[in-house]
C-alpha positions as CSV (number, residue, x, y, z in Angstrom):
1,M,-8.4,-26.6,-41.5
2,S,-10.3,-24.0,-40.1
3,D,-9.2,-20.4,-41.0
4,K,-11.4,-19.0,-38.0
5,P,-8.6,-18.7,-35.2
6,E,-11.8,-18.7,-32.3
7,F,-12.8,-21.9,-33.2
8,E,-9.3,-23.1,-33.2
9,A,-9.0,-22.0,-29.6
10,M,-12.3,-23.1,-28.6
11,A,-11.5,-26.5,-30.0
12,Q,-7.9,-26.3,-28.1
13,G,-9.3,-25.2,-24.8
14,L,-12.0,-27.7,-24.8
15,L,-9.9,-30.8,-25.4
16,K,-7.4,-29.5,-22.9
17,A,-9.9,-28.9,-20.4
18,E,-11.4,-32.5,-20.8
19,L,-7.4,-33.8,-20.5
20,K,-7.1,-31.7,-17.3
21,R,-10.4,-32.6,-15.7
22,R,-9.6,-36.6,-16.2
23,G,-5.9,-36.3,-15.3
24,V,-5.1,-37.5,-18.5
25,T,-1.2,-36.5,-19.8
26,Y,-0.3,-36.6,-23.5
27,A,1.6,-39.9,-22.7
28,Q,-1.5,-41.7,-21.6
29,L,-3.5,-40.1,-24.6
30,S,-1.1,-41.4,-26.9
31,A,-1.2,-45.0,-25.0
32,K,-5.3,-44.8,-24.9
33,L,-5.3,-44.0,-28.8
34,A,-2.9,-46.8,-29.3
35,E,-5.5,-49.1,-27.4
36,M,-8.1,-48.1,-30.4
37,G,-5.4,-48.5,-33.2
38,I,-4.5,-44.9,-33.6
39,E,-1.0,-44.1,-33.6
40,E,-0.1,-40.9,-32.3
41,A,3.1,-40.2,-31.0
42,E,3.3,-38.0,-27.6
43,P,5.1,-35.1,-29.1
44,N,2.9,-35.1,-32.0
45,I,-0.1,-34.7,-29.7
46,R,1.5,-32.1,-27.5
47,N,2.4,-30.3,-30.9
48,K,-1.1,-30.5,-32.2
49,L,-2.8,-29.3,-29.0
50,A,0.1,-26.4,-28.7
51,R,-0.9,-25.0,-32.2
52,G,-4.5,-25.7,-31.8
53,K,-4.5,-27.2,-35.6
54,F,-6.3,-30.4,-35.5
55,S,-9.2,-32.0,-37.5
56,A,-12.5,-32.9,-35.6
57,A,-11.6,-36.5,-36.3
58,F,-8.8,-36.3,-34.2
59,M,-10.7,-34.2,-31.3
60,L,-13.3,-36.9,-31.3
61,E,-11.0,-39.8,-31.1
62,C,-9.3,-38.3,-28.2
63,L,-12.5,-37.7,-26.6
64,Q,-13.6,-41.2,-27.4
65,A,-9.9,-42.4,-25.7
66,I,-10.5,-40.8,-22.6
67,G,-13.9,-41.7,-21.9
68,C,-15.6,-38.5,-22.6
69,S,-19.4,-38.9,-23.8
70,T,-20.5,-35.5,-23.3
71,L,-19.0,-32.1,-24.0
72,R,-20.4,-28.2,-23.0
73,L,-19.4,-25.9,-25.5
74,E,-19.7,-22.9,-22.9
């Protein structure tokens, strides 16, 4: 994982913003990931996003699950 907290915070903010923008709850995200064959329980998702510590692969899986094809880094 990154030892750069500013990038962890940025990733956390970007993913949370996309979920909020689309009105997707953690429970819904868990279900959408399950449809893709990725098992992530709602509490695990909540903890990962609260800590801001997750892999780039997890972030991309989440973005794909919610139908996000573009991401603004600003």
